[in-house]
C-alpha positions in Angstrom: -0.8 -2.2 1.5 -3.1 -3.6 4.3 -4.4 -7.0 5.2 -7.5 -6.4 4.1 -6.3 -5.1 0.7 -4.3 -8.0 0.5 -7.0 -10.5 0.9 -8.9 -8.8 -1.4 -5.7 -8.9 -4.1 -5.5 -12.4 -3.3 -9.3 -13.3 -4.2 -9.1 -11.1 -7.4 -5.9 -13.4 -8.3 -8.0 -16.4 -7.5 -11.1 -15.3 -9.8 -8.9 -14.9 -13.1 -9.4 -17.3 -15.7 -6.9 -20.0 -15.2 -8.3 -20.6 -11.7 -11.8 -20.9 -12.9 -13.6 -24.2 -12.1 -10.5 -25.3 -9.7 -11.0 -22.7 -6.8 -13.7 -20.5 -5.2 -12.7 -17.5 -3.1 -14.9 -17.0 -0.3 -14.6 -13.8 1.3 -15.7 -12.8 4.6 -17.2 -9.7 6.5 -13.9 -8.0 8.1 -14.8 -9.1 11.4 -16.2 -12.6 12.2 -18.0 -11.6 15.5 -20.9 -13.9 15.4 -18.7 -16.8 15.1 -18.8 -18.5 18.5 -18.8 -21.8 17.3 -17.4 -24.0 14.1 -21.2 -24.4 12.5 -21.5 -20.5 12.4 -18.0 -20.6 10.6 -19.4 -23.1 8.1 -22.8 -21.3 7.5 -20.7 -17.9 6.9 -19.0 -19.7 4.0 -22.3 -21.0 2.6 -23.4 -17.6 2.6 -20.0 -16.3 1.2 -20.7 -18.9 -1.7 -24.0 -17.4 -2.4 -22.4 -14.4 -2.9 -20.0 -15.9 -5.2 -22.7 -17.4 -7.4 -24.7 -14.2 -7.3 -21.8 -12.2 -8.9 -21.5 -15.1 -11.7 -25.3 -14.7 -12.3 -25.9 -18.4 -11.3 -29.0 -17.2 -9.3 -30.7 -20.9 -10.0 -28.3 -22.5 -7.6 -28.7 -19.8 -4.7 -32.0 -21.7 -4.0 -29.8 -24.8 -3.1 -27.8 -23.2 -0.6 -31.0 -21.5 0.9 -32.7 -24.6 1.5 -29.1 -26.0 2.8 -28.9 -23.2 5.2 -32.4 -23.7 6.2 -31.9 -27.1 7.0 -29.0 -26.8 8.9 -30.1 -23.7 10.8 -33.0 -26.1 11.8 -30.8 -28.7 12.9 -28.9 -26.4 15.3 -31.7 -24.8 17.2 -31.2 -25.3 21.0 -27.9 -26.9 20.5 -25.3 -25.6 23.2 -21.8 -25.2 22.0 -20.7 -28.0 23.5 -23.1 -30.3 21.2 -22.1 -28.3 17.9 -19.8 -30.9 16.4 -22.3 -33.0 14.6 -23.8 -29.9 13.0 -20.2 -28.3 12.0 -19.9 -31.8 10.3 -23.1 -31.6 8.4 -23.0 -27.9 7.3 -19.2 -28.6 6.3 -20.2 -31.5 3.9 -22.7 -29.2 2.7 -20.2 -26.8 1.7 -18.1 -29.7 -0.1 -21.1 -30.7 -1.8 -22.2 -27.3 -3.0 -18.8 -26.7 -4.3 -18.2 -29.9 -6.0 -14.8 -29.4 -8.1 -14.0 -26.3 -6.9 -11.8 -26.0 -3.9 -12.7 -23.5 -1.2 -10.4 -20.8 -0.6 -11.4 -19.2 2.8 -9.9 -15.5 3.0 -10.8 -14.7 6.7 -9.5 -11.2 7.9 -8.8 -10.6 11.5 -9.3 -14.5 12.3 -8.2 -13.9 15.9 -11.6 -13.0 16.5 -13.0 -16.2 15.2 -10.2 -18.1 17.6 -10.9 -16.3 20.4 -14.7 -17.4 20.5 -14.2 -21.0 19.4 -13.2 -23.6 22.1 -10.0 -25.2 21.9 -12.0 -28.5 20.8 -13.4 -26.9 17.7 -10.3 -25.2 17.1 -8.7 -28.7 16.6 -11.5 -29.9 14.4 -11.1 -26.9 12.3 -7.6 -27.4 11.9 -8.3 -31.1 11.2 -10.5 -30.0 8.3 -8.1 -27.8 6.8 -5.1 -30.1 6.7 -7.2 -32.9 4.7 -5.9 -33.6 1.4 -7.9 -31.5 -0.9 -9.8 -29.5 1.8 -10.2 -26.1 2.0 -7.4 -23.7 2.2 -7.7 -21.0 4.8 -5.9 -17.8 4.2 -6.1 -15.6 7.1 -5.0 -12.2 8.1 -5.0 -10.8 12.1 -3.4 -7.9 13.4 -0.7 -9.4 15.5 1.1 -13.0 15.2 -1.4 -15.5 16.5 0.3 -18.3 18.6 -1.1 -21.7 18.1 2.3 -23.3 19.4 5.2 -25.0 17.4 3.2 -27.8 16.1 0.7 -25.6 14.5 3.4 -23.1 13.3 5.0 -26.0 11.5 1.7 -27.0 9.7 0.5 -23.8 8.8 4.0 -22.9 7.2 3.5 -26.4 5.2 0.3 -25.3 3.8 1.4 -21.9 2.9 4.4 -23.4 1.1 2.2 -25.8 -0.6 -0.1 -23.0 -2.2 2.7 -20.8 -3.1 4.0 -23.6 -5.0 0.6 -24.2 -6.9 0.5 -20.4 -7.7 4.0 -20.7 -9.1 3.6 -23.6 -11.0 0.3 -22.1 -12.5 2.1 -19.1 -13.5 5.1 -21.1 -15.0 2.4 -23.1 -17.0 0.4 -20.2 -18.4 3.9 -18.4 -19.5 5.0 -21.9 -21.5 1.5 -22.1 -22.8 1.7 -18.7 -23.7 5.1 -18.9 -25.6 4.1 -21.8 -28.0 
């Protein structure tokens, strides 16, 4: 099974009824060539959320995303990469507001392309967001192992283990409920 197929399989699992209302899987184009700053990544998340809502038939909510994207894009005009932090925060807050109680699960293929283009400060800012309690979950694939150093590896492993435990708990609960 290839890495893209594996990510699509995870997304399909997260669309199952038992996860409805709790998580929203956000799938991205295979390559994130346009992402050279964190605000663009969060804008891509909003775009992916629009795709989800469209597939769910929630077309009335699409206008809300369109206005959020337009407002954030207007704020970002003329900003250099070094000035991106406030805009990235604004766009991320829009994503959190729009997803509501559904925790975003970001399924990013070829994540190395994004990390090659983000500055070390923006990579750090992304890691901070992902480590927040209740923050988005990043499930990423790359053609080779990425080296972020031992500290990041420990954090990533803890996050992966939490996700696996969460999925196992859901499966066990479903099995228990179905046997009653």
